PAMI-912280 format. One record per residue: z, y, x of N, C-alpha, C in turn; chain; residue in one letter. Coordinates in steps of 0.2 Angstrom, whole numbers, plus 5000, padded with zeros to 4 digits. Each point is the difference from the previous one (the first is absolute). Example, Ala and Ser with C-alpha at 12.3 -4.5 7.8 and 13.67 -1.06 7.14 Angstrom:
// PAMI-912280
+------+------+------+------+------+------+------+------+------+--------+--------+
:   nz :   ny :   nx :  caz :  cay :  cax :   cz :   cy :   cx : chaine : residu :
+------+------+------+------+------+------+------+------+------+--------+--------+
: 5039 : 4972 : 5066 : 5000 : 5006 : 4996 : 5000 : 5006 : 5004 :      A :      a :
: 4996 : 5005 : 4998 : 5001 : 5006 : 5004 : 5003 : 5005 : 4996 :      A :      s :
+------+------+------+------+------+------+------+------+------+--------+--------+
***
This chain:
// PAMI-912280
+------+------+------+------+------+------+------+------+------+--------+--------+
:   nz :   ny :   nx :  caz :  cay :  cax :   cz :   cy :   cx : chaine : residu :
+------+------+------+------+------+------+------+------+------+--------+--------+
: 4867 : 4922 : 5059 : 5006 : 4997 : 4999 : 5004 : 5000 : 5006 :      A :      m :
: 5006 : 5002 : 5000 : 5005 : 5001 : 5005 : 5006 : 4995 : 4999 :      A :      n :
: 5005 : 5001 : 5004 : 5006 : 4996 : 4999 : 5006 : 5004 : 5001 :      A :      h :
: 5005 : 4998 : 4996 : 5007 : 5003 : 5001 : 5005 : 4995 : 5002 :      A :      l :
: 5004 : 5001 : 5005 : 5005 : 4996 : 5002 : 5007 : 5004 : 5000 :      A :      t :
: 5005 : 4997 : 4996 : 5006 : 5003 : 4999 : 5005 : 4998 : 5005 :      A :      v :
: 5003 : 5004 : 5004 : 5005 : 4997 : 5005 : 5006 : 4998 : 4996 :      A :      p :
: 5004 : 4995 : 5003 : 5006 : 4997 : 4997 : 5005 : 5006 : 4999 :      A :      t :
: 5000 : 5005 : 5004 : 5005 : 5006 : 4998 : 4999 : 5002 : 4993 :      A :      l :
: 4994 : 4999 : 4997 : 4999 : 5003 : 4993 : 5000 : 4994 : 4995 :      A :      y :
: 5005 : 4996 : 5000 : 5000 : 4994 : 4996 : 5006 : 5002 : 4994 :      A :      q :
: 4999 : 4997 : 4994 : 5005 : 5000 : 4995 : 5004 : 4994 : 5000 :      A :      g :
: 4997 : 4995 : 4997 : 5003 : 4993 : 5001 : 4997 : 4997 : 5006 :      A :      y :
: 5003 : 4995 : 5003 : 4999 : 4997 : 5006 : 4992 : 4998 : 5000 :      A :      e :
: 4996 : 5002 : 5005 : 4993 : 4998 : 5000 : 4996 : 5004 : 4996 :      A :      g :
: 5002 : 5004 : 4995 : 4996 : 5003 : 4995 : 5001 : 5008 : 5001 :      A :      i :
: 4994 : 5003 : 5000 : 5000 : 5007 : 5002 : 5003 : 5004 : 4994 :      A :      a :
: 5003 : 5006 : 5002 : 5004 : 5004 : 4995 : 4995 : 5003 : 4996 :      A :      f :
: 5001 : 5000 : 4993 : 4995 : 5002 : 4996 : 4998 : 5008 : 5000 :      A :      g :
: 5005 : 5004 : 5001 : 4999 : 5007 : 5001 : 4996 : 5002 : 5006 :      A :      g :
: 5001 : 4996 : 5005 : 4996 : 5002 : 5006 : 4993 : 4998 : 4999 :      A :      y :
: 4999 : 4994 : 4997 : 4993 : 4998 : 4999 : 4997 : 5005 : 4995 :      A :      v :
: 5003 : 5002 : 4995 : 4997 : 5004 : 4995 : 4998 : 5007 : 5003 :      A :      a :
: 5005 : 5003 : 5005 : 4999 : 5006 : 5003 : 4994 : 5000 : 5005 :      A :      g :
: 4999 : 4994 : 5003 : 4994 : 4999 : 5004 : 4993 : 5000 : 4996 :      A :      r :
: 5000 : 4997 : 4995 : 4995 : 5000 : 4995 : 4998 : 5007 : 4997 :      A :      l :
: 5006 : 5003 : 4998 : 4999 : 5006 : 4996 : 4997 : 5006 : 5005 :      A :      a :
: 5002 : 4999 : 5006 : 4997 : 5005 : 5005 : 4993 : 5000 : 5000 :      A :      a :
: 4996 : 4995 : 4998 : 4993 : 4999 : 5000 : 4997 : 5003 : 4994 :      A :      l :
: 5004 : 5000 : 4995 : 4997 : 5002 : 4993 : 5000 : 5008 : 4999 :      A :      v :
: 4995 : 5003 : 4999 : 4999 : 5007 : 4999 : 5002 : 5002 : 4993 :      A :      e :
: 5006 : 5000 : 4998 : 5003 : 5002 : 4994 : 5007 : 5002 : 5000 :      A :      a :
: 5002 : 5005 : 4996 : 5007 : 5003 : 5000 : 5005 : 4995 : 4999 :      A :      k :
: 4998 : 4996 : 4995 : 5005 : 4994 : 4998 : 4996 : 4993 : 5001 :      A :      t :
: 5004 : 4996 : 5003 : 4997 : 4993 : 5002 : 5004 : 4995 : 4997 :      A :      v :
: 4997 : 4995 : 4997 : 5003 : 4994 : 4998 : 4998 : 4994 : 5004 :      A :      r :
: 5005 : 4996 : 5002 : 4999 : 4994 : 5003 : 5003 : 4994 : 4997 :      A :      v :
: 4996 : 4995 : 4998 : 5002 : 4994 : 4997 : 5001 : 4994 : 5005 :      A :      d :
: 5006 : 4997 : 4999 : 5001 : 4994 : 5005 : 4998 : 4994 : 4996 :      A :      f :
: 4996 : 4995 : 5003 : 4998 : 4994 : 4997 : 5002 : 4994 : 5004 :      A :      r :
: 5003 : 5001 : 5006 : 5002 : 4995 : 5004 : 5003 : 5002 : 5006 :      A :      g :
: 5004 : 4996 : 5003 : 5004 : 5003 : 5006 : 4995 : 5001 : 5006 :      A :      p :
: 5001 : 5006 : 5003 : 4997 : 5001 : 5007 : 5004 : 4998 : 5005 :      A :      v :
: 4998 : 4996 : 5005 : 5004 : 4997 : 5005 : 5000 : 5005 : 5006 :      A :      p :
: 5006 : 5000 : 5004 : 5000 : 5004 : 5006 : 4997 : 4996 : 5006 :      A :      v :
: 4998 : 5004 : 5004 : 4997 : 4998 : 5007 : 4994 : 4995 : 4999 :      A :      e :
: 4997 : 5001 : 4994 : 4993 : 4996 : 4998 : 4995 : 5005 : 4998 :      A :      t :
: 4994 : 5000 : 5003 : 4995 : 5005 : 4998 : 4998 : 4998 : 4993 :      A :      p :
: 5000 : 5005 : 4995 : 4997 : 4999 : 4994 : 4994 : 5005 : 4999 :      A :      v :
: 4995 : 4997 : 4996 : 4994 : 5004 : 5000 : 5001 : 5006 : 4995 :      A :      e :
: 4997 : 5006 : 5003 : 5000 : 5006 : 4996 : 4993 : 5002 : 4997 :      A :      l :
: 4999 : 5000 : 4994 : 4993 : 5001 : 4997 : 5000 : 5007 : 4996 :      A :      h :
: 4995 : 5004 : 5000 : 4999 : 5005 : 4996 : 4996 : 4997 : 4994 :      A :      e :
: 5002 : 5002 : 4994 : 4997 : 4998 : 4994 : 4998 : 5006 : 4995 :      A :      v :
: 4996 : 4998 : 4995 : 4997 : 5006 : 4996 : 5005 : 5005 : 4997 :      A :      p :
: 4998 : 5006 : 4999 : 5005 : 5005 : 4997 : 5005 : 5002 : 5006 :      A :      d :
: 4998 : 5000 : 5006 : 5004 : 5002 : 5005 : 5007 : 4997 : 5001 :      A :      a :
: 5000 : 4994 : 4998 : 5006 : 4996 : 5001 : 5000 : 4995 : 5006 :      A :      g :
: 5006 : 4997 : 5002 : 5000 : 4996 : 5006 : 5005 : 4994 : 4998 :      A :      f :
: 4998 : 4994 : 5003 : 5004 : 4994 : 4999 : 5001 : 4997 : 5006 :      A :      e :
: 5006 : 4996 : 5000 : 5002 : 4996 : 5006 : 4999 : 4993 : 4997 :      A :      l :
: 4996 : 4996 : 5004 : 4999 : 4993 : 4998 : 5001 : 4995 : 5006 :      A :      r :
: 5002 : 4994 : 4998 : 5002 : 4995 : 5004 : 4993 : 4997 : 5003 :      A :      s :
: 5001 : 4996 : 5005 : 4994 : 4997 : 5003 : 4996 : 4996 : 4996 :      A :      a :
: 5004 : 4997 : 4994 : 4996 : 4996 : 4995 : 4997 : 5005 : 4995 :      A :      e :
: 5001 : 5006 : 5000 : 4997 : 5005 : 4995 : 5004 : 5002 : 4994 :      A :      g :
: 5007 : 4997 : 5001 : 5004 : 5002 : 4994 : 5003 : 5007 : 5001 :      A :      r :
: 4999 : 5004 : 4994 : 5003 : 5007 : 5001 : 5007 : 5000 : 5000 :      A :      v :
: 5003 : 5003 : 5005 : 5007 : 5001 : 5001 : 5003 : 5007 : 4997 :      A :      l :
: 4996 : 5005 : 5001 : 5002 : 5007 : 4997 : 4994 : 5004 : 4999 :      A :      a :
: 5000 : 5004 : 4995 : 4994 : 5004 : 4998 : 5003 : 5007 : 4999 :      A :      a :
: 4996 : 5005 : 5003 : 5002 : 5007 : 4999 : 4994 : 5004 : 4997 :      A :      a :
: 5002 : 5005 : 4996 : 4995 : 5004 : 4997 : 5003 : 5006 : 4997 :      A :      g :
: 4996 : 5005 : 4998 : 5003 : 5006 : 4997 : 5004 : 4998 : 4994 :      A :      a :
: 5006 : 5004 : 4999 : 5005 : 4998 : 4994 : 5001 : 5006 : 4996 :      A :      g :
: 5003 : 4999 : 4994 : 5002 : 5006 : 4996 : 5004 : 5005 : 5003 :      A :      a :
: 4998 : 5006 : 4999 : 5003 : 5006 : 5004 : 5008 : 5000 : 4999 :      A :      g :
: 5003 : 5000 : 5006 : 5008 : 5001 : 5000 : 5001 : 5007 : 5003 :      A :      l :
: 5003 : 5004 : 4996 : 5002 : 5007 : 5002 : 5007 : 5001 : 5001 :      A :      s :
: 5004 : 4996 : 4997 : 5007 : 5001 : 5001 : 5003 : 5003 : 4993 :      A :      g :
: 4996 : 5002 : 4996 : 5002 : 5003 : 4993 : 5004 : 4994 : 4997 :      A :      d :
: 5006 : 5002 : 4997 : 5005 : 4996 : 4997 : 5004 : 4996 : 5004 :      A :      g :
: 4999 : 5001 : 5007 : 5005 : 4996 : 5005 : 5007 : 5002 : 4999 :      A :      t :
: 5005 : 4995 : 4999 : 5007 : 5002 : 5000 : 5002 : 5005 : 5005 :      A :      p :
: 5005 : 5004 : 4999 : 5002 : 5005 : 5005 : 5004 : 4996 : 5006 :      A :      t :
: 4998 : 5000 : 5006 : 5003 : 4996 : 5005 : 5007 : 5002 : 5001 :      A :      p :
: 5004 : 4996 : 5002 : 5007 : 5001 : 5002 : 5000 : 5005 : 5006 :      A :      p :
: 5006 : 5002 : 5001 : 5001 : 5004 : 5006 : 5000 : 4996 : 5006 :      A :      t :
: 4999 : 5002 : 5006 : 5000 : 4996 : 5006 : 5007 : 4997 : 5001 :      A :      l :
: 5005 : 5003 : 4999 : 5007 : 4997 : 5000 : 5001 : 4994 : 4995 :      A :      a :
: 4997 : 5001 : 4994 : 5001 : 4995 : 4995 : 4995 : 4994 : 5002 :      A :      e :
: 4995 : 5001 : 5003 : 4995 : 4995 : 5003 : 5004 : 4996 : 5005 :      A :      a :
: 5003 : 5004 : 5005 : 5004 : 4996 : 5005 : 5005 : 4996 : 4998 :      A :      v :
: 5004 : 5002 : 4995 : 5005 : 4996 : 4997 : 4997 : 4994 : 4996 :      A :      r :
: 4995 : 5001 : 4997 : 4997 : 4994 : 4996 : 4997 : 4995 : 5005 :      A :      a :
: 4998 : 5002 : 5006 : 4997 : 4995 : 5005 : 5006 : 4996 : 5003 :      A :      a :
: 5006 : 5004 : 5002 : 5006 : 4997 : 5003 : 5003 : 4995 : 4995 :      A :      e :
: 5000 : 5002 : 4993 : 5003 : 4995 : 4995 : 4996 : 4994 : 5000 :      A :      r :
: 4993 : 5000 : 5000 : 4996 : 4994 : 5000 : 5001 : 4996 : 5006 :      A :      l :
: 5000 : 5003 : 5006 : 5001 : 4996 : 5006 : 5007 : 4997 : 5001 :      A :      r :
: 5005 : 5003 : 4996 : 5007 : 4997 : 5001 : 5000 : 4994 : 4995 :      A :      a :
: 4996 : 4999 : 4995 : 5000 : 4995 : 4995 : 4995 : 4994 : 5002 :      A :      t :
: 4995 : 5001 : 5004 : 4995 : 4995 : 5001 : 5003 : 4995 : 5005 :      A :      l :
: 4998 : 4993 : 4998 : 5002 : 4995 : 5005 : 4995 : 5001 : 5006 :      A :      p :
: 5003 : 4998 : 5006 : 4996 : 5001 : 5006 : 4993 : 4996 : 5000 :      A :      a :
: 4999 : 4995 : 4996 : 4994 : 4996 : 5000 : 4995 : 5003 : 4995 :      A :      d :
: 5001 : 5006 : 4997 : 4996 : 5002 : 4995 : 4994 : 5003 : 5003 :      A :      a :
: 4995 : 4996 : 5001 : 4993 : 5003 : 5003 : 5001 : 5003 : 5006 :      A :      g :
: 5004 : 4997 : 5005 : 5001 : 5004 : 5006 : 4995 : 5003 : 5004 :      A :      p :
: 4994 : 4997 : 5000 : 4994 : 5002 : 5004 : 4995 : 5003 : 4997 :      A :      d :
: 5001 : 5003 : 4994 : 4994 : 5003 : 4996 : 5000 : 5007 : 5004 :      A :      c :
: 4993 : 5002 : 5001 : 4999 : 5007 : 5003 : 5003 : 5005 : 4996 :      A :      f :
: 4999 : 4999 : 4993 : 5002 : 5006 : 4996 : 5008 : 5001 : 4999 :      A :      g :
: 5003 : 4994 : 4999 : 5007 : 5000 : 4998 : 5005 : 4995 : 5004 :      A :      c :
: 4997 : 4997 : 5005 : 5004 : 4995 : 5004 : 5006 : 5003 : 5003 :      A :      g :
: 5006 : 4997 : 4999 : 5006 : 5002 : 5003 : 5000 : 4999 : 5007 :      A :      l :
: 4997 : 4995 : 5003 : 5000 : 4999 : 5007 : 4995 : 5005 : 5004 :      A :      a :
: 4996 : 5004 : 4996 : 4996 : 5004 : 5003 : 5004 : 5007 : 5003 :      A :      r :
: 4997 : 5002 : 5005 : 5003 : 5007 : 5003 : 4995 : 5005 : 4997 :      A :      t :
: 5003 : 5007 : 5001 : 4995 : 5005 : 4998 : 4993 : 5000 : 5003 :      A :      p :
: 5000 : 4997 : 5007 : 4994 : 5000 : 5003 : 4996 : 4994 : 4999 :      A :      g :
: 5002 : 4995 : 4996 : 4997 : 4994 : 4999 : 4999 : 4999 : 4992 :      A :      t :
: 5002 : 5004 : 4996 : 5000 : 5000 : 4993 : 5002 : 5006 : 4996 :      A :      g :
: 4998 : 5000 : 4994 : 5002 : 5006 : 4996 : 5007 : 5001 : 4997 :      A :      l :
: 5003 : 4994 : 4999 : 5007 : 5000 : 4998 : 5001 : 5004 : 4993 :      A :      r :
: 4995 : 4998 : 4996 : 5000 : 5004 : 4993 : 5005 : 4996 : 4995 :      A :      l :
: 5006 : 5001 : 5000 : 5005 : 4997 : 4996 : 5002 : 5004 : 4994 :      A :      h :
: 4996 : 5000 : 4995 : 5001 : 5005 : 4994 : 5006 : 4997 : 4995 :      A :      c :
: 5005 : 5003 : 5000 : 5006 : 4998 : 4996 : 5001 : 5005 : 4994 :      A :      g :
: 5004 : 4998 : 4996 : 5002 : 5004 : 4994 : 5003 : 5007 : 5002 :      A :      t :
: 4998 : 5005 : 4996 : 5002 : 5007 : 5001 : 5006 : 5002 : 4996 :      A :      v :
: 5005 : 5003 : 5003 : 5006 : 5002 : 4996 : 4998 : 5005 : 4994 :      A :      d :
: 5002 : 4998 : 4994 : 4999 : 5003 : 4994 : 4994 : 5000 : 4997 :      A :      g :
: 4995 : 4995 : 5002 : 4994 : 4999 : 4997 : 4998 : 4993 : 4999 :      A :      r :
: 4997 : 4999 : 4995 : 4998 : 4993 : 4999 : 4992 : 4999 : 4999 :      A :      d :
: 4996 : 5005 : 5002 : 4993 : 5000 : 4999 : 4996 : 4999 : 5007 :      A :      d :
: 5004 : 5000 : 5006 : 4996 : 5000 : 5006 : 5005 : 4996 : 5005 :      A :      v :
: 4996 : 4997 : 5005 : 5004 : 4998 : 5006 : 4997 : 5004 : 5006 :      A :      v :
: 5003 : 5001 : 5005 : 4998 : 5005 : 5006 : 5003 : 4998 : 5006 :      A :      a :
: 4997 : 5002 : 5006 : 5003 : 5000 : 5006 : 4997 : 5006 : 5004 :      A :      c :
: 5003 : 5001 : 5006 : 4998 : 5005 : 5005 : 4995 : 4996 : 5005 :      A :      d :
: 4995 : 5004 : 5002 : 4996 : 4997 : 5005 : 4998 : 5006 : 5005 :      A :      w :
: 5001 : 4998 : 5007 : 4998 : 5005 : 5005 : 4995 : 4996 : 5004 :      A :      t :
: 4994 : 5000 : 5000 : 4995 : 4996 : 5003 : 5001 : 5001 : 5008 :      A :      p :
: 5000 : 4994 : 5003 : 5001 : 5000 : 5007 : 4994 : 5002 : 5004 :      A :      d :
: 5000 : 5003 : 5006 : 4994 : 5002 : 5003 : 4996 : 4994 : 5002 :      A :      p :
: 5003 : 4994 : 5001 : 4997 : 4994 : 5001 : 4994 : 4998 : 4995 :      A :      a :
: 5001 : 5003 : 4994 : 4995 : 4998 : 4995 : 4995 : 5006 : 4999 :      A :      h :
: 5000 : 5005 : 5004 : 4996 : 5006 : 4999 : 4994 : 5001 : 5005 :      A :      a :
: 4995 : 5004 : 4998 : 4995 : 5001 : 5004 : 5002 : 5005 : 5006 :      A :      a :
: 4995 : 5001 : 5005 : 5002 : 5004 : 5005 : 5002 : 5007 : 4998 :      A :      p :
: 4997 : 5003 : 4994 : 5002 : 5007 : 4998 : 5007 : 5000 : 4996 :      A :      d :
: 5003 : 4994 : 4999 : 5006 : 5000 : 4997 : 5000 : 4998 : 4992 :      A :      g :
: 4994 : 5000 : 4998 : 4999 : 4998 : 4992 : 5000 : 4993 : 5000 :      A :      t :
: 5003 : 4998 : 4994 : 5000 : 4992 : 4998 : 4993 : 4998 : 4997 :      A :      v :
: 4997 : 4995 : 5003 : 4994 : 4998 : 4997 : 5000 : 4997 : 4993 :      A :      p :
: 4995 : 5000 : 4996 : 5000 : 4997 : 4993 : 5003 : 4994 : 4999 :      A :      p :
: 4999 : 4995 : 5005 : 5002 : 4993 : 4999 : 5008 : 5000 : 5000 :      A :      e :
: 5003 : 5005 : 5003 : 5007 : 5000 : 5000 : 5003 : 5004 : 4994 :      A :      i :
: 4997 : 5005 : 4998 : 5002 : 5003 : 4994 : 4999 : 4995 : 4994 :      A :      v :
: 4994 : 4997 : 5000 : 4999 : 4995 : 4994 : 5006 : 4994 : 5001 :      A :      w :
: 5002 : 4999 : 5006 : 5005 : 4995 : 5001 : 5007 : 5002 : 4997 :      A :      g :
: 5001 : 5007 : 5000 : 5006 : 5003 : 4998 : 5000 : 5000 : 4992 :      A :      a :
: 4994 : 4998 : 4997 : 5000 : 5000 : 4992 : 5000 : 4993 : 4998 :      A :      l :
: 5000 : 4995 : 5004 : 5000 : 4993 : 4998 : 5007 : 4997 : 4998 :      A :      d :
: 5004 : 4999 : 5005 : 5007 : 4997 : 4998 : 5004 : 5004 : 4995 :      A :      c :
: 5000 : 5006 : 5000 : 5004 : 5004 : 4995 : 4999 : 4997 : 4993 :      A :      p :
: 4994 : 4998 : 4998 : 4999 : 4998 : 4993 : 5004 : 4993 : 4999 :      A :      g :
: 5000 : 4996 : 5005 : 5004 : 4994 : 5000 : 5007 : 5002 : 4998 :      A :      n :
: 5003 : 5005 : 5003 : 5007 : 5001 : 4999 : 5001 : 5003 : 4993 :      A :      w :
: 4995 : 5004 : 4998 : 5001 : 5003 : 4993 : 5000 : 4994 : 4995 :      A :      a :
: 4996 : 4995 : 5001 : 5000 : 4994 : 4995 : 5006 : 4996 : 5001 :      A :      g :
: 5002 : 4999 : 5006 : 5006 : 4996 : 5001 : 5007 : 5003 : 4997 :      A :      r :
: 5000 : 5007 : 5001 : 5006 : 5003 : 4998 : 5000 : 5004 : 4993 :      A :      l :
: 4994 : 5002 : 4998 : 5000 : 5003 : 4994 : 4996 : 4996 : 4994 :      A :      l :
: 4996 : 4995 : 5002 : 4996 : 4996 : 4996 : 5002 : 4993 : 4999 :      A :      g :
: 4995 : 4996 : 4999 : 5001 : 4993 : 4999 : 4996 : 4995 : 5005 :      A :      t :
: 4998 : 5004 : 5005 : 4996 : 4996 : 5005 : 5004 : 4994 : 5003 :      A :      q :
: 4997 : 4995 : 5002 : 5004 : 4994 : 5003 : 4998 : 5000 : 5007 :      A :      r :
: 5005 : 4997 : 5004 : 4999 : 4998 : 5007 : 4993 : 4997 : 5001 :      A :      v :
: 4997 : 5002 : 5005 : 4993 : 4996 : 5002 : 4994 : 5003 : 4997 :      A :      g :
: 5001 : 5006 : 4996 : 4994 : 5003 : 4998 : 4996 : 5003 : 5005 :      A :      a :
: 4993 : 5001 : 4999 : 4996 : 5002 : 5005 : 4996 : 5006 : 4997 :      A :      m :
: 4998 : 5005 : 5005 : 4995 : 5005 : 4998 : 4994 : 4998 : 4998 :      A :      t :
: 4997 : 5002 : 4994 : 4994 : 4998 : 4997 : 4995 : 5005 : 5001 :      A :      a :
: 5002 : 5007 : 5000 : 4996 : 5005 : 5001 : 5004 : 5006 : 5002 :      A :      s :
: 4997 : 5005 : 5004 : 5003 : 5006 : 5002 : 4995 : 5005 : 5000 :      A :      l :
: 5002 : 5006 : 4997 : 4996 : 5006 : 5000 : 5004 : 5006 : 5003 :      A :      s :
: 4996 : 5004 : 5003 : 5004 : 5006 : 5003 : 4995 : 5006 : 5001 :      A :      a :
: 5003 : 5006 : 5000 : 4997 : 5006 : 5002 : 5005 : 5003 : 5005 :      A :      s :
: 4997 : 5002 : 5006 : 5003 : 5003 : 5005 : 4999 : 5008 : 4999 :      A :      l :
: 5005 : 5003 : 4999 : 5000 : 5007 : 4998 : 5001 : 5005 : 5005 :      A :      l :
: 5003 : 4998 : 5006 : 5002 : 5004 : 5005 : 5002 : 4996 : 5006 :      A :      g :
: 5000 : 5003 : 5006 : 5001 : 4997 : 5006 : 5008 : 4998 : 5000 :      A :      p :
: 5001 : 4994 : 5003 : 5007 : 4997 : 5001 : 5000 : 5000 : 5008 :      A :      v :
: 5006 : 5003 : 5002 : 5001 : 5001 : 5007 : 5006 : 4996 : 5003 :      A :      v :
: 4999 : 4997 : 5006 : 5005 : 4996 : 5003 : 5006 : 5005 : 5002 :      A :      a :
: 5006 : 4997 : 4999 : 5006 : 5004 : 5002 : 5002 : 5005 : 4994 :      A :      g :
: 4996 : 5001 : 4995 : 5003 : 5004 : 4994 : 5002 : 4995 : 4995 :      A :      a :
: 5006 : 5002 : 4996 : 5003 : 4996 : 4995 : 4996 : 5001 : 4994 :      A :      p :
: 4999 : 4994 : 4996 : 4997 : 5000 : 4993 : 5004 : 4996 : 4996 :      A :      y :
: 4999 : 5001 : 4993 : 5003 : 4996 : 4995 : 4995 : 4995 : 4997 :      A :      v :
: 5001 : 4994 : 5000 : 4996 : 4995 : 4997 : 5003 : 4998 : 4993 :      A :      v :
: 4996 : 5000 : 4995 : 5003 : 4999 : 4993 : 4996 : 4995 : 4996 :      A :      t :
: 5003 : 4996 : 4996 : 4996 : 4995 : 4996 : 5003 : 4999 : 4993 :      A :      a :
: 4996 : 4998 : 4995 : 5002 : 5000 : 4994 : 4996 : 4995 : 4996 :      A :      w :
: 5003 : 4997 : 4994 : 4996 : 4995 : 4996 : 4996 : 5004 : 4995 :      A :      v :
: 4994 : 4998 : 5000 : 4995 : 5003 : 4995 : 4999 : 4996 : 4994 :      A :      r :
: 5000 : 4994 : 5001 : 4999 : 4995 : 4994 : 5001 : 4993 : 5002 :      A :      e :
: 5002 : 4996 : 4996 : 5001 : 4993 : 5002 : 4998 : 4995 : 4994 :      A :      e :
: 4996 : 4995 : 5001 : 4998 : 4995 : 4995 : 5000 : 4993 : 5003 :      A :      s :
: 5004 : 4996 : 4998 : 5000 : 4993 : 5002 : 5001 : 5000 : 5008 :      A :      g :
: 4995 : 4997 : 5003 : 5000 : 5000 : 5008 : 4998 : 5006 : 5003 :      A :      r :
: 4997 : 5005 : 4996 : 4997 : 5006 : 5003 : 5005 : 5006 : 5000 :      A :      k :
: 5000 : 5003 : 5006 : 5005 : 5006 : 5001 : 4996 : 5006 : 5003 :      A :      h :
: 4999 : 5005 : 4997 : 4997 : 5006 : 5002 : 5005 : 5005 : 5002 :      A :      a :
: 4999 : 5003 : 5006 : 5004 : 5005 : 5003 : 4997 : 5006 : 5003 :      A :      y :
: 5004 : 5005 : 5000 : 4997 : 5007 : 5003 : 5004 : 5001 : 5006 :      A :      g :
: 4997 : 5003 : 5005 : 5004 : 5001 : 5007 : 4997 : 5007 : 5002 :      A :      m :
: 5005 : 5003 : 5004 : 4998 : 5007 : 5003 : 5003 : 5001 : 5007 :      A :      s :
: 4997 : 5004 : 5004 : 5003 : 5002 : 5006 : 5000 : 5008 : 5000 :      A :      v :
: 5006 : 5003 : 5001 : 5001 : 5007 : 4999 : 5004 : 5003 : 5006 :      A :      s :
: 4999 : 5006 : 5001 : 5004 : 5004 : 5005 : 5007 : 5001 : 4996 :      A :      a :
: 5005 : 5002 : 5004 : 5007 : 5002 : 4997 : 5000 : 5005 : 4995 :      A :      p :
: 4995 : 5005 : 5001 : 4999 : 5005 : 4995 : 4996 : 4998 : 4993 :      A :      d :
: 4998 : 4993 : 5000 : 4997 : 4998 : 4994 : 4993 : 5000 : 5000 :      A :      g :
: 4997 : 5003 : 5006 : 4992 : 5000 : 5000 : 4998 : 4992 : 5001 :      A :      t :
: 4995 : 4999 : 4996 : 4997 : 4993 : 5000 : 4995 : 4999 : 5006 :      A :      l :
: 5001 : 4995 : 5004 : 4995 : 4999 : 5005 : 4996 : 4993 : 4999 :      A :      h :
: 5002 : 4996 : 4995 : 4996 : 4994 : 4998 : 5003 : 4997 : 4994 :      A :      a :
: 4996 : 4998 : 4995 : 5002 : 4997 : 4994 : 4996 : 4993 : 4999 :      A :      v :
: 5003 : 4996 : 4997 : 4997 : 4993 : 4999 : 5002 : 4997 : 4994 :      A :      g :
: 4996 : 4994 : 4998 : 5002 : 4996 : 4995 : 4998 : 4993 : 5002 :      A :      e :
: 5004 : 4995 : 4998 : 5000 : 4993 : 5002 : 5001 : 4995 : 4994 :      A :      a :
: 4997 : 4995 : 5001 : 5001 : 4994 : 4995 : 5002 : 4994 : 5004 :      A :      l :
: 5006 : 4998 : 4998 : 5003 : 4994 : 5003 : 5000 : 4994 : 4995 :      A :      w :
: 4999 : 4994 : 5003 : 5000 : 4994 : 4995 : 5005 : 4995 : 5002 :      A :      i :
: 5004 : 4998 : 4996 : 5006 : 4995 : 5001 : 4996 : 4994 : 5001 :      A :      d :
: 5004 : 4995 : 5004 : 4997 : 4994 : 5001 : 5001 : 4996 : 4994 :      A :      p :
: 4996 : 4995 : 4999 : 5000 : 4996 : 4994 : 5006 : 4996 : 5000 :      A :      r :
: 5003 : 4998 : 4994 : 5006 : 4997 : 5000 : 4999 : 4993 : 5003 :      A :      p :
+------+------+------+------+------+------+------+------+------+--------+--------+
***
């Protein structure tokens, strides 16, 4: 049994670890092409949580009291088949600028994934907005900052997983019926190719299915030529009325 401590840099809501980062840290331990991470409680920042290996090559994060906070294991294969065609890089840039221009300054300012107060060196700034002439996806451009890269310039799994988290939220808010305050309940991903700091990418998200408080989304990270580097699926849950 080991421990994981998430630095404050990687928080989503205040005092709570960013789900995509947590999922990526766990996914890197699972020997599977596609990994699914289920969130069952908030993981605090700057607090050691217990990391346990469990049967069937999975891993769990548990509180000091033994409560399971997140669980990771092999997921259903995600190959990218059926993924909507990504917008062009120019379209993604315009979509992101449109969203930033309409968001209030206090809209989740400190989220590592999409906080407006974050700089490229302290956050991902994934502001997926609506795309000109399309009603099936939201998108943004993303050029990973060297501050988030390994020494060889590649972006580690927890950052790529992070890039797949917040876009689902924007798909639900702008294209679906998701309410403010929804939380990620599960995140699955396949990393299909290296993501390199300093290179531009297009991040795309879309609504797969909605039922009551449950919202299922698809997400992708692609190069400007359309080559997929990561695909994901997420389930978000609305707060209770």
